[in-house]
N, C-alpha and C positions, 0 to 999 in steps of 0.2 A: 560463545555462541551469539550467535541473531535471534532474536524472537519476536514473531510477525506474528500481529493476533490483526486478524480481520471480522469486523461488528456487525452482522447482517440484522436487519429487523424484520418482524414477521413475513414480512413478504417476498425476503430473502437477499432484499436489497442492500448492498452496501452503504451503511453509516457512516462509518470511520474507518481507520485501522492505523494500528501502532506498529512501528520497528523498533526496537531496542537490541543496546548490545554492539559487540563486535564480532568478526568473525576468530580472527584470531590463526587463519589459515597459512598467513604470510607475516612477513614483517610490516607495517605502515609502507605504505605508498607500492607496496608487491602482493596487496592483498589482493586477488581476483574475486573472491566469496564477495567481501565488501564492498569491493569497486562495483561488482555484476548487479548487488541487491538495492546497492544508494542507488544505482542507475536505474535500474527500474521503476524504483519507489518515486524518486524525485521526477522521473518524466513521466510519472505517471499526472503526479501535479500538474506538474508545467505544460501538460498535454490536455489535461481540461480546463484551463485558464484560456489557452491558446485557441484551443479547435471549438470551445463549447460558449467563451463567454464568461463562462462563469467564476469566481475567483472560491477556492478551496480556503479553509480555515487552516493554515497549518505553522508546526514551529516546530524547527529544524535546528537542531545544533551536532554536535560529535555526540557520536553511536545513541541518538533519538531522532527519529521524524514522527511529528502528529498527525493525521492529518483527516477530515472529515469533508464528506461530500456535500455541496452547495444544491444547493434544491433552488428549482426556478417552480415559477406558474404554467410554464410552458412543458408539459409531458415530453414533447420532443427529445428537447433539452436533457432532462434528466435521464433521459435513455442512453442517450451520449453519452452523461458521465458514467451510468453503469458500465456501456461495452469496454468506457477505456478503463475503468476499475477491474473488468472483470479480466480485462487483459491483462492487465499489472500481476492480478493472481497466479494465470497461466502459466505468465512469466517465472516470477517466484517459485512456483510449483515443481517449472522444468531445471529451476537454482536447489531447489532441495533435492530432489531426484539424483542429482551427481553429489552435492552437494551436505547433505543431511546431518554429518557427524556436527558440522558448524551453524546449521540454519532450521530454524523450528516455523512449523504456522499452526497455527489455532485458530478458531471458526468460532466464535461465540454469538449468541442471538441474545437482543434487547428487546424485551417485552415492552409491549404499548404503555408510554407514562413512563417510559423510567430508562 
């Protein structure tokens, strides 16, 4: 199963996300659920860099993607990052609606200072 965790701050801004596991919907190379989740999550990281010029800190390997939202001194760029991340969450929620047996999303909140 793929487990997605979205971590938000006290203002509901996404500060990081993690995608772990494999869907096992089908054989490797034919697994549309894994491919869909990977495309959406990696696409969001790439879109942030390409469209805002900010580089998210990200770690990616088989069965794992961890990414932190980059911060800018420019509030507009931070808003753009959040819009891209919220778009990612919306797309992932659509996948969960159809393939919830293979993918879960959990949102957590991080308190200030930790």
